[in-house]
TIKE-520934 format. One line per field, with one value per residue (C-alpha): residue number from 1; residue in three letters; x, y, z. Coordinates in Angstrom, 2 decimals. Layout:
n = NUM, ...
res = ALA, ...
px = X, ...
py = Y, ...
pz = Z, ...
% end
This chain:
n = 1, 2, 3, 4, 5, 6, 7, 8, 9, 10, 11, 12, 13, 14, 15, 16, 17, 18, 19, 20, 21, 22, 23, 24, 25, 26, 27, 28, 29, 30, 31, 32, 33, 34, 35, 36, 37, 38, 39, 40, 41, 42, 43, 44, 45, 46, 47, 48, 49, 50, 51, 52, 53, 54, 55, 56, 57, 58, 59, 60, 61, 62, 63, 64, 65, 66, 67, 68, 69, 70, 71, 72, 73, 74, 75, 76, 77, 78, 79, 80, 81, 82, 83, 84, 85, 86, 87, 88, 89, 90, 91, 92, 93, 94, 95, 96, 97, 98, 99, 100, 101, 102, 103, 104, 105, 106, 107, 108, 109, 110, 111, 112, 113, 114, 115, 116, 117, 118, 119, 120, 121, 122, 123, 124, 125, 126, 127, 128, 129, 130, 131, 132, 133, 134, 135, 136, 137, 138, 139, 140, 141, 142, 143, 144, 145, 146, 147, 148, 149, 150, 151, 152, 153, 154, 155, 156, 157, 158, 159, 160, 161, 162, 163, 164, 165, 166, 167, 168, 169, 170, 171, 172, 173, 174, 175, 176, 177, 178, 179, 180, 181, 182, 183, 184, 185, 186, 187, 188, 189, 190, 191, 192, 193, 194, 195, 196, 197, 198, 199, 200, 201, 202, 203, 204, 205, 206, 207, 208, 209, 210, 211, 212, 213, 214, 215, 216, 217, 218, 219, 220, 221, 222, 223, 224, 225, 226, 227, 228, 229, 230, 231, 232, 233, 234, 235, 236, 237, 238, 239, 240, 241, 242, 243, 244, 245, 246, 247, 248, 249, 250, 251, 252, 253, 254, 255, 256, 257, 258, 259, 260, 261, 262, 263, 264, 265, 266, 267, 268, 269, 270, 271, 272, 273, 274, 275, 276, 277, 278, 279, 280, 281, 282, 283, 284, 285, 286, 287, 288, 289, 290, 291, 292, 293, 294, 295, 296, 297, 298, 299, 300, 301, 302, 303, 304, 305, 306, 307, 308, 309, 310
res = MET, ILE, ARG, PRO, LEU, GLN, PRO, THR, ASP, VAL, PHE, ARG, TYR, SER, LEU, LEU, ASN, ARG, LEU, GLU, ARG, VAL, ASN, ARG, ALA, GLN, ARG, LEU, GLU, GLU, LEU, VAL, LYS, GLU, SER, PRO, ASN, THR, LEU, ASN, ALA, ILE, SER, LEU, ALA, LYS, GLU, ALA, LEU, PRO, VAL, LYS, GLY, LYS, SER, LEU, CYS, LEU, VAL, ALA, VAL, SER, LYS, GLY, GLY, LEU, THR, GLY, LEU, ALA, SER, ALA, ARG, SER, ARG, ALA, GLY, PRO, LYS, CYS, TRP, GLU, VAL, ALA, GLU, LEU, PHE, SER, SER, HIS, GLY, ASN, GLU, GLN, ASP, ILE, CYS, GLU, LEU, LEU, GLU, GLY, LEU, GLY, LEU, GLU, ALA, ALA, GLN, ARG, ASP, ALA, GLU, ARG, VAL, PHE, LEU, ARG, LEU, LEU, ARG, ASP, ASP, PRO, ILE, ALA, ASP, ILE, ALA, ARG, GLN, ALA, GLY, PHE, LEU, PRO, CYS, PHE, VAL, GLU, PHE, LEU, TYR, ARG, GLY, GLN, VAL, TYR, LEU, ASP, SER, PHE, GLY, SER, SER, LEU, PRO, SER, SER, LEU, ARG, THR, ARG, THR, ALA, ALA, ASP, ASP, HIS, SER, LEU, PHE, ARG, LEU, TYR, ASN, ALA, ALA, THR, PRO, PRO, LYS, VAL, LYS, HIS, ALA, LEU, GLY, MET, THR, LEU, GLU, GLU, TRP, ARG, ASP, SER, GLN, GLU, ARG, PHE, PRO, VAL, ARG, CYS, HIS, GLU, VAL, VAL, SER, GLU, VAL, ASN, GLY, SER, ILE, THR, CYS, LEU, ILE, LYS, THR, VAL, GLN, TYR, ARG, GLN, MET, GLY, GLN, LEU, ASP, ILE, VAL, VAL, HIS, PRO, ASP, GLU, GLU, SER, ARG, LEU, PRO, ASP, LEU, VAL, ASP, TYR, GLY, LEU, ARG, ARG, PHE, ALA, GLN, GLY, ASN, TRP, VAL, ALA, VAL, ARG, VAL, ALA, ASP, TYR, GLN, LEU, SER, LEU, SER, ARG, LEU, ILE, GLU, GLU, ARG, GLY, PHE, ARG, ARG, MET, SER, GLU, TYR, ASP, THR, THR, VAL, LYS, PHE, LEU, ALA, MET, GLN, VAL, HIS, GLU, LYS, SER, GLY, VAL, PRO, VAL, LYS, ALA, THR, PRO, ILE
px = 0.00, 1.27, 0.28, 1.66, 4.23, 2.71, 4.40, 3.70, 5.85, 8.91, 8.11, 7.16, 10.57, 12.36, 10.55, 9.92, 12.46, 13.03, 14.48, 17.95, 19.77, 21.27, 19.37, 19.11, 18.16, 21.33, 20.61, 22.91, 24.20, 24.96, 27.22, 30.29, 29.97, 32.41, 29.71, 26.16, 23.10, 21.43, 18.05, 17.61, 14.83, 15.82, 15.76, 12.50, 10.95, 11.94, 10.30, 7.09, 6.88, 6.84, 6.88, 3.42, 3.36, 7.14, 7.72, 5.94, 6.76, 5.17, 5.81, 5.08, 3.71, 3.43, 2.67, 3.07, 6.53, 7.93, 9.13, 9.75, 9.99, 10.16, 10.11, 10.10, 10.65, 10.38, 13.48, 13.91, 10.28, 6.90, 6.58, 9.68, 10.26, 12.91, 13.01, 15.03, 14.79, 14.28, 14.67, 13.51, 13.76, 15.48, 13.16, 10.50, 11.69, 8.12, 7.42, 9.84, 7.72, 4.54, 6.21, 7.59, 4.22, 2.63, 5.11, 4.25, 0.52, 0.99, 3.37, 0.92, -1.77, 0.62, 0.83, 4.21, 4.91, 8.17, 9.84, 13.56, 15.37, 19.16, 20.54, 23.96, 24.51, 24.91, 21.85, 19.61, 16.46, 16.89, 14.66, 12.03, 12.18, 11.57, 8.47, 7.27, 7.65, 11.12, 12.93, 16.69, 17.68, 21.47, 24.51, 26.72, 30.29, 31.68, 35.39, 37.44, 40.88, 43.00, 43.76, 47.45, 47.62, 51.13, 49.95, 47.31, 47.60, 48.34, 46.22, 42.88, 39.93, 38.78, 35.20, 34.33, 31.73, 29.22, 25.94, 22.87, 19.13, 19.10, 21.32, 18.61, 17.66, 21.28, 22.00, 18.98, 20.50, 23.80, 21.88, 20.20, 23.53, 25.36, 22.66, 21.52, 17.83, 16.90, 18.23, 16.53, 13.24, 13.58, 15.13, 12.99, 12.20, 11.11, 12.76, 10.25, 10.73, 14.51, 14.33, 12.10, 14.44, 17.52, 18.81, 19.21, 22.48, 22.11, 24.81, 25.72, 26.83, 29.25, 28.34, 30.30, 29.71, 31.94, 30.46, 31.72, 30.22, 27.11, 26.45, 27.17, 29.43, 30.23, 28.73, 30.97, 29.49, 31.62, 30.39, 32.42, 31.13, 32.83, 35.27, 34.82, 34.37, 32.24, 32.75, 30.12, 30.84, 28.93, 30.71, 29.34, 30.57, 32.12, 34.20, 35.68, 39.16, 38.93, 37.91, 41.36, 41.54, 37.91, 38.33, 41.54, 39.76, 37.07, 39.63, 41.45, 38.32, 39.38, 42.33, 45.57, 45.23, 41.43, 39.53, 37.12, 34.34, 33.54, 30.22, 30.40, 27.53, 28.17, 27.87, 30.58, 33.42, 35.97, 35.42, 35.81, 39.16, 40.45, 39.51, 41.36, 44.40, 44.25, 44.70, 41.09, 39.80, 36.34, 34.85, 31.23, 28.58, 24.92, 21.81, 19.42, 15.90, 12.69, 9.00, 6.59, 3.32, -0.18, -1.06, -4.62, -5.45, -8.55, -10.43, -14.10, -13.81, -12.21, -10.08, -6.68, -3.64, -0.63, 2.89, 4.74, 7.69, 11.17
py = 0.00, 3.47, 6.37, 9.61, 9.30, 9.58, 10.49, 6.98, 5.57, 6.68, 4.01, 1.54, 2.13, 1.58, -1.71, -3.26, -1.65, -3.42, -0.49, -0.42, 2.50, 4.12, 6.84, 6.02, 9.61, 11.66, 15.14, 18.01, 18.44, 14.71, 14.47, 15.82, 13.64, 10.80, 8.57, 8.12, 9.69, 7.19, 6.93, 6.91, 7.64, 11.30, 11.99, 10.05, 12.25, 15.33, 13.85, 13.41, 17.22, 18.28, 21.95, 22.80, 23.16, 22.57, 18.95, 15.63, 12.10, 8.74, 5.28, 1.72, -0.42, -4.21, -6.52, -3.73, -2.63, 0.00, -1.47, 1.78, 5.54, 8.39, 12.13, 15.08, 18.80, 21.85, 23.28, 27.04, 27.49, 25.78, 24.30, 22.12, 19.39, 16.75, 13.38, 13.95, 10.58, 7.10, 4.07, 0.52, -2.90, -5.86, -7.75, -5.01, -3.00, -2.74, -0.44, 2.05, 2.27, 2.84, 5.37, 7.36, 7.31, 8.48, 11.34, 12.47, 12.51, 14.35, 16.90, 17.52, 18.35, 21.02, 22.52, 20.97, 20.43, 18.45, 16.13, 15.32, 12.26, 11.85, 8.30, 6.71, 5.46, 1.83, 1.84, -1.08, 0.82, 3.06, 0.71, 0.88, 4.68, 4.59, 2.45, 5.20, 7.76, 9.17, 9.68, 10.19, 13.82, 14.13, 12.58, 14.27, 13.43, 14.28, 15.04, 15.39, 16.84, 18.98, 22.66, 23.41, 27.07, 26.92, 24.53, 26.92, 29.96, 33.31, 35.60, 36.73, 37.03, 40.58, 41.80, 39.43, 40.65, 39.29, 38.03, 40.16, 39.54, 41.77, 39.25, 36.61, 37.55, 37.59, 34.32, 32.76, 33.73, 32.11, 28.96, 28.86, 29.16, 26.57, 23.88, 21.25, 21.39, 18.09, 19.30, 22.68, 20.91, 19.29, 22.13, 24.86, 26.58, 29.86, 32.17, 31.17, 27.44, 27.82, 29.75, 27.11, 24.27, 25.66, 23.41, 24.95, 24.70, 23.99, 26.54, 29.95, 29.84, 32.45, 33.35, 35.53, 36.30, 37.37, 40.12, 40.95, 43.82, 43.87, 40.11, 37.52, 34.83, 32.80, 31.86, 30.48, 29.00, 28.01, 26.40, 25.45, 22.55, 21.31, 18.94, 19.58, 22.48, 22.43, 24.26, 24.62, 26.59, 27.44, 29.15, 30.47, 28.32, 31.40, 32.09, 28.63, 29.98, 31.77, 28.60, 27.85, 31.26, 31.06, 27.58, 28.61, 31.61, 29.31, 26.94, 29.86, 30.45, 27.45, 27.16, 25.44, 21.66, 21.70, 18.90, 20.21, 18.49, 19.70, 18.75, 18.44, 17.65, 15.19, 17.98, 20.12, 18.40, 21.23, 21.60, 17.86, 17.80, 20.86, 19.52, 16.30, 18.32, 20.03, 16.62, 15.98, 12.40, 11.28, 9.65, 8.93, 9.31, 10.20, 10.01, 12.93, 11.91, 13.90, 13.14, 15.53, 15.81, 16.33, 20.04, 21.16, 23.90, 25.86, 26.14, 25.99, 22.34, 21.51, 18.83, 18.26, 18.68, 16.47, 17.70, 16.10, 13.95, 14.15
pz = 0.00, -0.93, 1.32, 2.81, 5.57, 9.04, 12.35, 13.68, 10.87, 12.82, 15.43, 12.70, 11.12, 14.44, 15.14, 11.72, 9.43, 6.08, 4.16, 2.69, 4.27, 1.14, -0.70, -4.42, -5.35, -5.85, -4.55, -5.45, -1.91, -1.62, -4.68, -2.92, 0.18, 0.68, 2.21, 0.85, 2.44, 4.80, 6.46, 10.24, 12.71, 13.01, 9.28, 9.00, 11.67, 9.65, 6.54, 8.56, 8.79, 5.11, 4.12, 2.86, -0.91, -1.22, -0.21, 0.19, 1.31, 0.52, 1.96, 0.92, 3.75, 3.82, 6.75, 9.25, 8.07, 5.73, 2.42, 0.58, 1.00, -1.50, -0.99, -3.38, -3.03, -5.22, -6.83, -7.22, -8.29, -7.77, -11.26, -11.02, -8.42, -7.76, -6.02, -2.86, -1.10, -2.55, -0.30, -0.98, 0.62, -1.01, -3.32, -3.35, -6.34, -7.63, -4.70, -6.29, -9.43, -7.45, -5.17, -8.11, -9.84, -6.59, -6.26, -9.76, -9.02, -5.74, -7.27, -10.14, -7.59, -6.29, -9.81, -10.66, -14.36, -14.15, -11.65, -11.90, -10.59, -10.56, -10.31, -10.44, -13.98, -12.88, -10.61, -11.64, -10.70, -13.76, -15.76, -13.00, -13.04, -16.80, -16.21, -13.87, -16.66, -15.93, -19.24, -19.76, -20.04, -19.77, -18.10, -15.51, -14.56, -11.14, -11.00, -7.84, -7.30, -5.02, -5.50, -6.02, -6.94, -8.41, -11.11, -12.47, -14.73, -13.15, -15.34, -13.93, -16.34, -16.92, -16.57, -13.72, -11.26, -8.76, -10.18, -9.52, -9.86, -12.95, -14.77, -15.22, -18.77, -19.93, -18.11, -19.83, -23.17, -22.07, -21.10, -24.51, -26.31, -24.19, -23.80, -26.35, -27.45, -25.76, -22.42, -22.80, -23.42, -20.00, -17.99, -19.52, -22.80, -21.22, -18.69, -15.99, -16.61, -16.50, -13.24, -11.65, -12.64, -10.86, -8.09, -4.66, -2.75, 0.99, 1.83, 0.47, -3.15, -4.51, -8.11, -10.51, -14.18, -17.03, -19.18, -22.67, -24.68, -22.48, -22.72, -20.04, -21.46, -18.34, -14.98, -12.22, -9.03, -6.05, -2.83, 0.25, 2.32, 5.47, 3.80, 0.09, -2.30, -5.44, -8.72, -11.47, -14.63, -17.82, -20.73, -24.01, -26.95, -28.58, -25.45, -24.85, -25.60, -22.22, -20.40, -18.84, -17.15, -16.01, -14.52, -12.77, -11.27, -9.90, -8.41, -6.74, -4.69, -2.61, -0.23, -1.15, -0.80, -0.65, -2.32, -4.93, -6.89, -10.40, -11.99, -15.80, -18.15, -20.98, -23.56, -21.87, -23.71, -23.49, -19.75, -19.25, -21.07, -19.22, -15.78, -16.55, -17.62, -14.22, -12.57, -11.63, -11.81, -12.87, -9.78, -10.68, -13.37, -13.02, -15.16, -14.77, -15.75, -15.99, -15.83, -17.51, -15.64, -17.03, -16.93, -16.60, -19.12, -18.16, -21.43, -22.24, -23.18, -19.85, -21.54, -19.85, -22.05, -21.45, -21.93, -24.83, -23.62, -25.02
% end
């Protein structure tokens, strides 16, 4: 049986737990951790108190015990959600399909239009996620390496400044230039859809842009966690010749000897080669999938219109 998580499930989990402890959903903040995100009674109690309109949690129950759990939360905006937690018990993989389908229905009732799910590339539940309507979108590679300032270029890129709220339109144009059509279809074709699909960092993110002749040609994001830094970078295809200096600037944001994770999409070929030249090693690969939800269009006919999948 699939139903919303209830506070009493915390005690049910403690007494009759059948769930594997590793989260199959790869959240942004979990990618840089050395150990996987696990489920315990404390985290389960937090899931039992969802944020109204911004998160939800479902469980699969069988013979008095929990055999599956899935939660979802909104990204930067209300129209785009992501699977944040996905736990199953051994031999009950079918629960995953039903839980993911349930999350989609519940998110649609909260006016969501898309739900994303990131999985490790070798995760066998990818086929089950596809059965639940989650279609492949793009692949991400996670590189890790240490910062040794002496090994990087010394020139600082010109025209770098802190990102402001007024940059959104120019950044949307950068996104359109740097992103393949299939990926744009999933992440957003309009400014509002793109804004909604942005992933939220759990800690403060430092963002700088490079502006050339009034147009933003690069976005650099750096985040410092307790034991690991993270660098994300997007560069306009016409400005890839400046990529070495831009990457080196981003790496200089971290202290000497710090470990840094760099997230690279499969279509960012130049960035992938450059990061490897800087001594970073590819540690893991992820499949980002998306499920398009039925959207109710209020017309005279009252007939629902379903979004066209990729």
